[in-house]
FIGUSE-968195 format. One record per residue (C-alpha): chain; x, y, z. Coordinates in nm, 4 decimals, always signed. Example, Ala and Ser with C-alpha at 12.3 -4.5 7.8 and 13.67 -1.06 7.14 Angstrom:
BEGIN
<r><unit>A</unit><X>+1.2300</X><Y>-0.4500</Y><Z>+0.7800</Z></r>
<r><unit>A</unit><X>+1.3670</X><Y>-0.1060</Y><Z>+0.7140</Z></r>
This chain:
BEGIN
<r><unit>A</unit><X>-1.4994</X><Y>+0.8595</Y><Z>-1.0433</Z></r>
<r><unit>A</unit><X>-1.3824</X><Y>+1.1624</Y><Z>-0.8528</Z></r>
<r><unit>A</unit><X>-1.5885</X><Y>+1.4413</Y><Z>-0.7068</Z></r>
<r><unit>A</unit><X>-1.5534</X><Y>+1.7720</Y><Z>-0.8876</Z></r>
<r><unit>A</unit><X>-1.5048</X><Y>+2.0970</Y><Z>-0.6977</Z></r>
<r><unit>A</unit><X>-1.8512</X><Y>+2.2197</Y><Z>-0.8017</Z></r>
<r><unit>A</unit><X>-2.0357</X><Y>+1.8941</Y><Z>-0.7297</Z></r>
<r><unit>A</unit><X>-2.2669</X><Y>+1.9099</Y><Z>-0.4285</Z></r>
<r><unit>A</unit><X>-2.3108</X><Y>+1.6211</Y><Z>-0.1860</Z></r>
<r><unit>A</unit><X>-2.6534</X><Y>+1.5454</Y><Z>-0.3342</Z></r>
<r><unit>A</unit><X>-2.5135</X><Y>+1.5471</Y><Z>-0.6888</Z></r>
<r><unit>A</unit><X>-2.2341</X><Y>+1.3127</Y><Z>-0.5781</Z></r>
<r><unit>A</unit><X>-2.4852</X><Y>+1.0681</Y><Z>-0.4276</Z></r>
<r><unit>A</unit><X>-2.7004</X><Y>+1.0744</Y><Z>-0.7422</Z></r>
<r><unit>A</unit><X>-2.3928</X><Y>+1.0244</Y><Z>-0.9636</Z></r>
<r><unit>A</unit><X>-2.2700</X><Y>+0.7290</Y><Z>-0.7544</Z></r>
<r><unit>A</unit><X>-2.6156</X><Y>+0.5664</Y><Z>-0.7574</Z></r>
<r><unit>A</unit><X>-2.6365</X><Y>+0.6100</Y><Z>-1.1364</Z></r>
<r><unit>A</unit><X>-2.2890</X><Y>+0.4603</Y><Z>-1.1816</Z></r>
<r><unit>A</unit><X>-2.3870</X><Y>+0.1600</Y><Z>-0.9680</Z></r>
<r><unit>A</unit><X>-2.7100</X><Y>+0.1180</Y><Z>-1.1661</Z></r>
<r><unit>A</unit><X>-2.5219</X><Y>+0.1395</Y><Z>-1.4986</Z></r>
<r><unit>A</unit><X>-2.2652</X><Y>-0.1167</Y><Z>-1.3790</Z></r>
<r><unit>A</unit><X>-2.5403</X><Y>-0.3626</Y><Z>-1.2784</Z></r>
<r><unit>A</unit><X>-2.7155</X><Y>-0.3119</Y><Z>-1.6121</Z></r>
<r><unit>A</unit><X>-2.3927</X><Y>-0.3865</Y><Z>-1.8028</Z></r>
<r><unit>A</unit><X>-2.3439</X><Y>-0.7046</Y><Z>-1.5951</Z></r>
<r><unit>A</unit><X>-2.7044</X><Y>-0.8084</Y><Z>-1.6599</Z></r>
<r><unit>A</unit><X>-2.6700</X><Y>-0.7561</Y><Z>-2.0342</Z></r>
<r><unit>A</unit><X>-2.3430</X><Y>-0.9522</Y><Z>-2.0423</Z></r>
<r><unit>A</unit><X>-2.5334</X><Y>-1.2661</Y><Z>-1.9358</Z></r>
<r><unit>A</unit><X>-2.8086</X><Y>-1.2398</Y><Z>-2.2001</Z></r>
<r><unit>A</unit><X>-2.6588</X><Y>-1.4949</Y><Z>-2.4412</Z></r>
<r><unit>A</unit><X>-2.8656</X><Y>-1.8112</Y><Z>-2.4771</Z></r>
<r><unit>A</unit><X>-2.6838</X><Y>-2.1258</Y><Z>-2.5894</Z></r>
<r><unit>A</unit><X>-2.9325</X><Y>-2.3292</Y><Z>-2.7927</Z></r>
<r><unit>A</unit><X>-2.6982</X><Y>-2.6277</Y><Z>-2.8329</Z></r>
<r><unit>A</unit><X>-2.7998</X><Y>-2.9239</Y><Z>-2.6138</Z></r>
<r><unit>A</unit><X>-2.5450</X><Y>-3.0729</Y><Z>-2.3758</Z></r>
<r><unit>A</unit><X>-2.5801</X><Y>-3.4547</Y><Z>-2.3986</Z></r>
<r><unit>A</unit><X>-2.3524</X><Y>-3.5137</Y><Z>-2.0992</Z></r>
<r><unit>A</unit><X>-2.5800</X><Y>-3.3277</Y><Z>-1.8568</Z></r>
<r><unit>A</unit><X>-2.9074</X><Y>-3.3739</Y><Z>-2.0447</Z></r>
<r><unit>A</unit><X>-2.9535</X><Y>-2.9979</Y><Z>-2.0572</Z></r>
<r><unit>A</unit><X>-3.1496</X><Y>-2.8955</Y><Z>-2.3673</Z></r>
<r><unit>A</unit><X>-3.0359</X><Y>-2.5334</Y><Z>-2.3693</Z></r>
<r><unit>A</unit><X>-2.8377</X><Y>-2.3022</Y><Z>-2.1470</Z></r>
<r><unit>A</unit><X>-3.0242</X><Y>-1.9977</Y><Z>-2.0261</Z></r>
<r><unit>A</unit><X>-2.8364</X><Y>-1.7035</Y><Z>-1.8826</Z></r>
<r><unit>A</unit><X>-2.8347</X><Y>-1.6714</Y><Z>-1.5075</Z></r>
<r><unit>A</unit><X>-3.0137</X><Y>-1.3490</Y><Z>-1.4202</Z></r>
<r><unit>A</unit><X>-2.8462</X><Y>-1.1699</Y><Z>-1.1299</Z></r>
<r><unit>A</unit><X>-3.0771</X><Y>-1.0809</Y><Z>-0.8421</Z></r>
<r><unit>A</unit><X>-3.0125</X><Y>-0.7416</Y><Z>-0.6921</Z></r>
<r><unit>A</unit><X>-3.1752</X><Y>-0.6433</Y><Z>-0.3653</Z></r>
<r><unit>A</unit><X>-3.3271</X><Y>-0.2910</Y><Z>-0.3543</Z></r>
<r><unit>A</unit><X>-3.2507</X><Y>-0.1970</Y><Z>-0.7140</Z></r>
<r><unit>A</unit><X>-3.6121</X><Y>-0.1671</Y><Z>-0.8301</Z></r>
<r><unit>A</unit><X>-3.6019</X><Y>+0.2120</Y><Z>-0.8670</Z></r>
<r><unit>A</unit><X>-3.9520</X><Y>+0.2698</Y><Z>-0.7251</Z></r>
<r><unit>A</unit><X>-4.1622</X><Y>+0.5341</Y><Z>-0.8966</Z></r>
<r><unit>A</unit><X>-4.3619</X><Y>+0.6200</Y><Z>-0.5820</Z></r>
<r><unit>A</unit><X>-4.2393</X><Y>+0.6474</Y><Z>-0.2234</Z></r>
<r><unit>A</unit><X>-4.4769</X><Y>+0.6302</Y><Z>+0.0731</Z></r>
<r><unit>A</unit><X>-4.4471</X><Y>+0.6383</Y><Z>+0.4497</Z></r>
<r><unit>A</unit><X>-4.7025</X><Y>+0.4577</Y><Z>+0.6689</Z></r>
<r><unit>A</unit><X>-4.7411</X><Y>+0.5505</Y><Z>+1.0360</Z></r>
<r><unit>A</unit><X>-4.8812</X><Y>+0.3454</Y><Z>+1.3217</Z></r>
<r><unit>A</unit><X>-4.8406</X><Y>+0.3274</Y><Z>+1.6958</Z></r>
<r><unit>A</unit><X>-4.9539</X><Y>+0.5236</Y><Z>+1.9938</Z></r>
<r><unit>A</unit><X>-4.8038</X><Y>+0.7137</Y><Z>+2.2845</Z></r>
<r><unit>A</unit><X>-4.9662</X><Y>+0.7527</Y><Z>+2.6269</Z></r>
<r><unit>A</unit><X>-4.9726</X><Y>+1.1100</Y><Z>+2.7526</Z></r>
<r><unit>A</unit><X>-4.8954</X><Y>+1.1709</Y><Z>+3.1193</Z></r>
<r><unit>A</unit><X>-5.2018</X><Y>+1.3314</Y><Z>+3.2784</Z></r>
<r><unit>A</unit><X>-4.9825</X><Y>+1.5085</Y><Z>+3.5339</Z></r>
<r><unit>A</unit><X>-4.7948</X><Y>+1.7079</Y><Z>+3.2659</Z></r>
<r><unit>A</unit><X>-4.9866</X><Y>+2.0347</Y><Z>+3.2231</Z></r>
<r><unit>A</unit><X>-4.8286</X><Y>+2.1189</Y><Z>+2.8849</Z></r>
<r><unit>A</unit><X>-4.9261</X><Y>+1.7812</Y><Z>+2.7365</Z></r>
<r><unit>A</unit><X>-5.2791</X><Y>+1.7918</Y><Z>+2.8803</Z></r>
<r><unit>A</unit><X>-5.3292</X><Y>+2.1395</Y><Z>+2.7289</Z></r>
<r><unit>A</unit><X>-5.2030</X><Y>+2.0129</Y><Z>+2.3953</Z></r>
<r><unit>A</unit><X>-5.4349</X><Y>+1.7108</Y><Z>+2.4176</Z></r>
<r><unit>A</unit><X>-5.7338</X><Y>+1.9322</Y><Z>+2.4976</Z></r>
<r><unit>A</unit><X>-5.6617</X><Y>+2.1490</Y><Z>+2.1903</Z></r>
<r><unit>A</unit><X>-5.6836</X><Y>+1.8454</Y><Z>+1.9596</Z></r>
<r><unit>A</unit><X>-6.0104</X><Y>+1.8659</Y><Z>+1.7664</Z></r>
<r><unit>A</unit><X>-6.1425</X><Y>+1.7428</Y><Z>+1.4320</Z></r>
<r><unit>A</unit><X>-6.0411</X><Y>+1.9685</Y><Z>+1.1466</Z></r>
<r><unit>A</unit><X>-5.7381</X><Y>+2.1160</Y><Z>+1.3237</Z></r>
<r><unit>A</unit><X>-5.3773</X><Y>+2.0559</Y><Z>+1.2197</Z></r>
<r><unit>A</unit><X>-5.1471</X><Y>+2.0869</Y><Z>+1.5207</Z></r>
<r><unit>A</unit><X>-4.7743</X><Y>+2.0318</Y><Z>+1.4795</Z></r>
<r><unit>A</unit><X>-4.5481</X><Y>+1.8198</Y><Z>+1.6951</Z></r>
<r><unit>A</unit><X>-4.2307</X><Y>+1.6191</Y><Z>+1.6487</Z></r>
<r><unit>A</unit><X>-4.2394</X><Y>+1.2396</Y><Z>+1.6621</Z></r>
<r><unit>A</unit><X>-3.9719</X><Y>+0.9768</Y><Z>+1.7170</Z></r>
<r><unit>A</unit><X>-4.0250</X><Y>+0.6605</Y><Z>+1.5157</Z></r>
<r><unit>A</unit><X>-3.8937</X><Y>+0.3069</Y><Z>+1.4754</Z></r>
<r><unit>A</unit><X>-3.8611</X><Y>+0.1836</Y><Z>+1.1145</Z></r>
<r><unit>A</unit><X>-4.0550</X><Y>-0.1427</Y><Z>+1.1244</Z></r>
<r><unit>A</unit><X>-3.9942</X><Y>-0.2504</Y><Z>+0.7661</Z></r>
<r><unit>A</unit><X>-3.9928</X><Y>-0.1823</Y><Z>+0.3943</Z></r>
<r><unit>A</unit><X>-4.2408</X><Y>-0.3200</Y><Z>+0.1418</Z></r>
<r><unit>A</unit><X>-4.2552</X><Y>-0.2938</Y><Z>-0.2375</Z></r>
<r><unit>A</unit><X>-4.5834</X><Y>-0.3340</Y><Z>-0.4237</Z></r>
<r><unit>A</unit><X>-4.6956</X><Y>-0.2929</Y><Z>-0.7836</Z></r>
<r><unit>A</unit><X>-4.9769</X><Y>-0.0521</Y><Z>-0.8611</Z></r>
<r><unit>A</unit><X>-5.1714</X><Y>-0.1578</Y><Z>-1.1706</Z></r>
<r><unit>A</unit><X>-5.3778</X><Y>+0.0440</Y><Z>-1.4158</Z></r>
<r><unit>A</unit><X>-5.7275</X><Y>-0.0529</Y><Z>-1.5326</Z></r>
<r><unit>A</unit><X>-5.5813</X><Y>-0.2812</Y><Z>-1.8038</Z></r>
<r><unit>A</unit><X>-5.3843</X><Y>-0.4738</Y><Z>-1.5411</Z></r>
<r><unit>A</unit><X>-5.0430</X><Y>-0.3431</Y><Z>-1.6474</Z></r>
<r><unit>A</unit><X>-4.7941</X><Y>-0.2327</Y><Z>-1.3836</Z></r>
<r><unit>A</unit><X>-4.8417</X><Y>+0.1424</Y><Z>-1.3492</Z></r>
<r><unit>A</unit><X>-4.5926</X><Y>+0.2092</Y><Z>-1.0706</Z></r>
<r><unit>A</unit><X>-4.3603</X><Y>+0.0384</Y><Z>-0.8270</Z></r>
<r><unit>A</unit><X>-4.4500</X><Y>+0.1681</Y><Z>-0.4813</Z></r>
<r><unit>A</unit><X>-4.2040</X><Y>+0.1389</Y><Z>-0.1942</Z></r>
<r><unit>A</unit><X>-4.3489</X><Y>+0.1920</Y><Z>+0.1532</Z></r>
<r><unit>A</unit><X>-4.1522</X><Y>+0.2299</Y><Z>+0.4742</Z></r>
<r><unit>A</unit><X>-4.3575</X><Y>+0.1463</Y><Z>+0.7823</Z></r>
<r><unit>A</unit><X>-4.2869</X><Y>+0.3633</Y><Z>+1.0844</Z></r>
<r><unit>A</unit><X>-4.4085</X><Y>+0.3014</Y><Z>+1.4390</Z></r>
<r><unit>A</unit><X>-4.4371</X><Y>+0.6151</Y><Z>+1.6523</Z></r>
<r><unit>A</unit><X>-4.2387</X><Y>+0.5662</Y><Z>+1.9736</Z></r>
<r><unit>A</unit><X>-4.2386</X><Y>+0.9137</Y><Z>+2.1303</Z></r>
<r><unit>A</unit><X>-4.3856</X><Y>+1.2628</Y><Z>+2.0929</Z></r>
<r><unit>A</unit><X>-4.2112</X><Y>+1.5954</Y><Z>+2.1463</Z></r>
<r><unit>A</unit><X>-4.3810</X><Y>+1.9326</Y><Z>+2.1809</Z></r>
<r><unit>A</unit><X>-4.1946</X><Y>+2.2097</Y><Z>+2.0048</Z></r>
<r><unit>A</unit><X>-4.0940</X><Y>+2.4861</Y><Z>+2.2446</Z></r>
<r><unit>A</unit><X>-4.2776</X><Y>+2.7946</Y><Z>+2.1181</Z></r>
């Protein structure tokens, strides 16, 4: 498909992802035929369709980010020591962090009946550096 003049970058990405999803769904449905006739030559009782496995096509319903890690503050840096001393329970200071993406994990959240309620995808980030915003 081509991008229209009024289509934004975000709309283009969504359209391309939907087209890819639709294409995979058509391919999956094409292999749904089950042949119930036995094959005496191979001893196979019935032929089941081969289900294609697609990595990262689960369309998670919840996205989470998990943080871990620590950064040692230089005691000789006055600005950082002042920031550190302002940290107190109940406060919400802001700073910028640099992270390393350690991995991705998908889990199933279940409701009280045991049915899958949501597919949760979590990206684990390890903090590697801190940056004070210049104010």
